[in-house]
C-alpha positions as CSV (number, residue, x, y, z in Angstrom):
1,X,-68.7,14.4,-128.7
2,X,-71.9,12.9,-126.7
3,X,-71.3,9.4,-128.2
4,X,-67.3,9.5,-128.5
5,X,-67.3,10.3,-124.7
6,X,-69.3,7.2,-124.0
7,X,-67.5,5.0,-126.3
8,X,-64.4,5.9,-124.8
9,X,-65.4,5.2,-121.3
10,X,-66.5,1.7,-122.6
11,X,-63.0,1.1,-123.8
12,X,-61.7,2.4,-120.4
13,X,-64.1,0.4,-118.6
14,X,-63.5,-3.2,-120.2
15,X,-59.7,-2.6,-119.6
16,X,-60.8,-2.3,-116.2
17,X,-63.1,-5.1,-115.7
18,X,-60.6,-7.4,-117.9
19,X,-57.4,-6.8,-116.0
20,X,-58.2,-4.9,-112.8
21,X,-56.3,-1.7,-114.1
22,X,-55.0,0.1,-117.4
23,X,-57.8,2.0,-117.6
24,X,-56.4,5.5,-116.8
25,X,-53.6,5.0,-119.0
26,X,-56.3,4.7,-121.8
27,X,-58.3,7.7,-120.3
28,X,-56.0,10.3,-120.5
29,X,-54.8,10.0,-124.4
30,X,-58.2,9.4,-125.3
31,X,-59.5,12.4,-123.4
32,X,-56.8,14.8,-124.8
33,X,-56.6,13.6,-128.5
34,X,-60.3,12.3,-129.0
35,X,-62.2,15.0,-127.0
36,X,-59.8,17.8,-127.1
37,X,-59.6,18.3,-123.1
38,X,-56.6,19.9,-121.8
39,X,-54.3,17.4,-120.3
40,X,-54.4,19.0,-116.9
41,X,-58.2,18.3,-117.0
42,X,-57.9,15.2,-118.6
43,X,-56.1,14.0,-115.5
44,X,-58.7,14.9,-113.3
45,X,-61.4,13.5,-115.5
46,X,-59.8,10.3,-115.6
47,X,-59.3,10.2,-112.1
48,X,-63.0,10.8,-111.2
49,X,-64.4,8.5,-114.2
50,X,-61.6,5.3,-113.8
51,X,-62.8,5.6,-109.8
52,X,-66.4,5.7,-110.1
53,X,-66.1,2.6,-112.6
54,X,-64.0,1.1,-110.3
55,X,-66.4,1.1,-107.6
56,X,-69.2,-0.2,-110.3
57,X,-66.9,-3.3,-110.7
58,X,-65.3,-4.0,-107.2
59,X,-69.1,-4.0,-105.7
60,X,-70.2,-7.2,-107.1
61,X,-66.5,-8.6,-106.8
62,X,-66.7,-8.0,-103.0
63,X,-70.2,-9.8,-102.8
64,X,-68.7,-12.8,-104.3
65,X,-65.1,-12.7,-101.9
66,X,-63.0,-11.5,-104.8
67,X,-61.5,-8.8,-102.8
68,X,-59.1,-9.4,-100.0
69,X,-59.8,-6.1,-98.0
70,X,-57.1,-6.2,-95.5
71,X,-54.4,-6.2,-97.9
72,X,-56.5,-3.6,-100.3
73,X,-56.6,-1.2,-97.2
74,X,-52.7,-1.3,-96.9
75,X,-52.2,-0.5,-100.6
76,X,-54.8,2.3,-100.4
77,X,-53.9,3.9,-97.4
78,X,-50.4,4.4,-98.4
79,X,-51.3,5.3,-102.1
80,X,-53.7,7.8,-100.8
81,X,-50.5,9.3,-99.1
82,X,-48.6,9.2,-102.6
83,X,-51.7,10.7,-104.8
84,X,-51.0,14.6,-103.7
85,X,-47.2,13.7,-104.1
86,X,-47.7,13.0,-107.3
87,X,-50.0,15.9,-108.2
88,X,-47.1,18.3,-106.9
89,X,-44.2,16.2,-108.8
90,X,-46.4,16.8,-111.9
91,X,-45.7,20.2,-112.0
92,X,-41.5,19.8,-111.2
93,X,-40.6,16.8,-113.3
94,X,-40.9,16.7,-117.4
95,X,-43.9,14.5,-118.3
96,X,-42.3,12.7,-121.3
97,X,-39.4,11.3,-119.4
98,X,-41.4,10.0,-116.5
99,X,-43.9,8.4,-119.4
100,X,-41.0,6.6,-120.9
101,X,-39.5,5.3,-117.7
102,X,-42.9,4.3,-116.4
103,X,-43.4,2.9,-120.0
104,X,-39.7,0.5,-119.6
105,X,-41.2,-0.5,-116.0
106,X,-44.4,-1.7,-117.5
107,X,-42.1,-3.7,-120.1
108,X,-40.2,-5.4,-117.1
109,X,-43.4,-6.2,-115.5
110,X,-45.1,-7.7,-118.4
111,X,-42.2,-10.4,-119.0
112,X,-41.8,-11.3,-115.1
113,X,-45.7,-12.0,-115.4
114,X,-45.5,-13.6,-118.5
115,X,-42.8,-15.7,-117.6
116,X,-44.6,-17.0,-113.8
117,X,-47.8,-17.6,-116.2
118,X,-45.6,-20.0,-118.0
119,X,-43.8,-21.3,-114.8
120,X,-45.1,-20.3,-111.4
121,X,-42.2,-21.7,-109.6
122,X,-40.0,-19.0,-111.2
123,X,-38.8,-16.4,-108.9
124,X,-40.0,-13.0,-109.9
125,X,-37.1,-11.0,-109.2
126,X,-39.4,-8.2,-107.5
127,X,-39.2,-9.9,-104.0
128,X,-35.3,-9.8,-102.6
129,X,-35.7,-12.8,-100.5
130,X,-37.6,-14.8,-103.1
131,X,-35.1,-16.8,-104.3
132,X,-33.5,-17.9,-100.9
133,X,-33.9,-21.3,-100.1
134,X,-36.4,-22.7,-97.4
135,X,-40.2,-22.3,-97.2
136,X,-40.7,-18.6,-97.2
137,X,-38.9,-17.5,-100.0
138,X,-40.9,-14.3,-100.2
139,X,-41.6,-11.0,-98.2
140,X,-45.3,-12.2,-98.1
141,X,-46.4,-16.1,-97.7
142,X,-49.4,-17.3,-97.1
143,X,-50.8,-20.1,-94.6
144,X,-52.3,-23.5,-95.7
145,X,-55.8,-21.9,-96.2
146,X,-54.2,-19.0,-98.5
147,X,-54.5,-16.3,-95.9
148,X,-52.1,-13.8,-96.6
149,X,-49.6,-13.9,-93.4
150,X,-48.4,-9.8,-92.9
151,X,-45.2,-9.8,-91.4
152,X,-43.5,-6.9,-91.2
153,X,-41.6,-7.1,-94.1
154,X,-44.5,-8.0,-96.4
155,X,-46.4,-4.8,-94.8
156,X,-43.5,-2.8,-96.0
157,X,-43.4,-3.9,-99.4
158,X,-47.2,-3.8,-99.7
159,X,-46.8,-0.2,-98.3
160,X,-43.9,1.0,-100.7
161,X,-46.0,-0.3,-103.6
162,X,-49.1,1.2,-102.7
163,X,-47.2,4.6,-102.1
164,X,-45.7,4.4,-105.9
165,X,-49.2,3.7,-107.3
166,X,-50.2,6.8,-105.3
167,X,-47.5,8.7,-106.8
168,X,-48.3,7.2,-110.5
169,X,-52.1,7.9,-110.0
170,X,-51.3,11.5,-108.9
171,X,-49.3,12.3,-112.0
172,X,-50.8,10.9,-114.8
173,X,-54.2,10.4,-114.0
174,X,-54.2,6.4,-113.8
175,X,-56.0,4.3,-111.0
176,X,-52.4,2.1,-111.0
177,X,-53.8,-1.3,-111.7
178,X,-50.9,-1.8,-113.9
179,X,-48.8,-1.5,-110.7
180,X,-51.0,-3.1,-108.2
181,X,-52.1,-6.4,-109.9
182,X,-48.8,-7.6,-111.0
183,X,-47.5,-6.5,-107.3
184,X,-50.5,-8.2,-105.8
185,X,-49.6,-11.7,-108.2
186,X,-46.0,-11.9,-107.8
187,X,-45.4,-10.8,-104.3
188,X,-48.1,-11.2,-102.4
189,X,-49.4,-14.9,-104.0
190,X,-52.5,-14.0,-104.6
191,X,-54.7,-15.8,-107.7
192,X,-55.2,-13.4,-110.5
193,X,-58.6,-13.1,-110.5
194,X,-58.6,-12.4,-106.6
195,X,-55.9,-9.6,-107.6
196,X,-58.2,-8.0,-110.1
197,X,-61.2,-7.6,-107.4
198,X,-58.7,-6.3,-105.0
199,X,-57.3,-3.9,-107.3
200,X,-60.2,-2.0,-108.3
201,X,-61.3,-2.0,-104.5
202,X,-57.7,-0.1,-104.2
203,X,-58.2,2.2,-107.4
204,X,-61.4,3.7,-106.0
205,X,-59.7,4.7,-102.4
206,X,-56.4,6.4,-105.0
207,X,-58.9,7.9,-107.0
208,X,-60.7,9.6,-104.3
209,X,-57.2,11.3,-102.7
210,X,-56.0,11.8,-106.4
211,X,-59.2,14.0,-107.6
212,X,-59.2,16.1,-104.2
213,X,-55.6,16.8,-104.9
214,X,-56.0,18.1,-108.6
215,X,-58.8,20.1,-107.4
216,X,-57.0,21.5,-104.4
217,X,-54.5,22.3,-107.1
218,X,-56.7,24.4,-109.2
219,X,-57.7,21.9,-111.5
220,X,-61.4,21.9,-112.8
221,X,-63.5,19.0,-113.3
222,X,-66.3,19.5,-116.3
223,X,-69.3,17.4,-114.6
224,X,-71.0,16.8,-118.1
225,X,-67.8,14.7,-119.8
226,X,-67.0,13.3,-116.3
227,X,-70.7,11.6,-116.4
228,X,-70.9,10.5,-119.9
229,X,-67.3,8.8,-119.9
230,X,-68.2,7.3,-116.7
231,X,-71.7,6.0,-118.0
232,X,-69.9,4.7,-120.7
233,X,-67.3,2.6,-118.0
234,X,-70.2,1.1,-116.4
235,X,-70.8,-0.8,-119.5
236,X,-67.4,-1.6,-120.3
237,X,-66.4,-2.9,-117.0
238,X,-69.5,-5.3,-117.1
239,X,-68.3,-6.6,-120.3
240,X,-64.9,-6.9,-119.2
241,X,-65.9,-8.9,-116.1
242,X,-67.9,-11.3,-118.0
243,X,-65.0,-12.1,-120.4
244,X,-62.6,-12.3,-117.6
245,X,-64.6,-14.7,-115.7
246,X,-64.7,-17.0,-118.7
247,X,-60.4,-17.1,-119.0
248,X,-58.4,-19.3,-117.0
249,X,-56.4,-17.8,-114.4
250,X,-53.0,-18.2,-116.6
251,X,-54.7,-17.2,-119.6
252,X,-55.8,-14.0,-118.0
253,X,-52.3,-13.4,-116.9
254,X,-51.0,-13.4,-120.0
255,X,-53.5,-11.4,-121.4
256,X,-52.7,-9.0,-118.7
257,X,-49.1,-9.0,-119.9
258,X,-49.6,-8.5,-123.5
259,X,-51.8,-5.3,-122.7
260,X,-49.1,-4.2,-120.6
261,X,-46.7,-4.5,-123.8
262,X,-49.1,-2.7,-126.3
263,X,-49.7,0.5,-123.5
264,X,-46.1,0.8,-122.9
265,X,-45.3,0.8,-126.7
266,X,-48.3,3.3,-127.1
267,X,-46.7,5.6,-124.5
268,X,-43.3,5.6,-126.2
269,X,-44.6,6.2,-129.3
270,X,-46.8,9.4,-128.0
271,X,-43.4,10.5,-125.8
272,X,-41.0,10.4,-128.3
273,X,-42.4,10.5,-131.5
274,X,-45.2,12.7,-131.1
């Protein structure tokens, strides 16, 4: 089990380092089916290990200036409010139904991300004012220096997506990167590499809230497995970061889309067939 925990953590970390998200979605099934951990404990371990691994990846990106702190904090603050709500809802709503709905959402996001990578001028369909004529076609826009103009509409949009991310984190033990990265790219016009770094920063803060909520609800956190999982994650996120730096932005965006589709198919298969 010692070797498996490190290996699985490495897989999760690699997904985080490459795309800025997706590690948590892999973490829970790996823990449940690979290490025979109970689902409730798997959620808590996932949140703790993904948060710690994301911190390891976020720090060097902050040093390189690849994290937009103001945008990330807006996401994180609302996400930290959503995590306890997600923990509570997980006890009320059938998990299989929510997983299928989430997987469908992921497929839609993947399609739009792929389309935007092929044609950056294409409206994403996510921001309601994006297709309107004029210079400001999205709720969020940037000035000539590339700095995000945090208008009321933009703050509302970012806060809403952050809240949704927190709810998903609390319910399923995911960091929420599969929601954060597309939202940052599509709605705020952030470059994909910048979005990956900002996503890792947000995941750290949301994971802290999620772990606290799970522990308050009575879940246990086995420190041994968590430490091994996190240790593997450190190596994986470093490797993912190295690979990501060698990929062009659009290539990374398409890679992200493919990863989203694969995870969504796995989630549907797990929920419907198993």
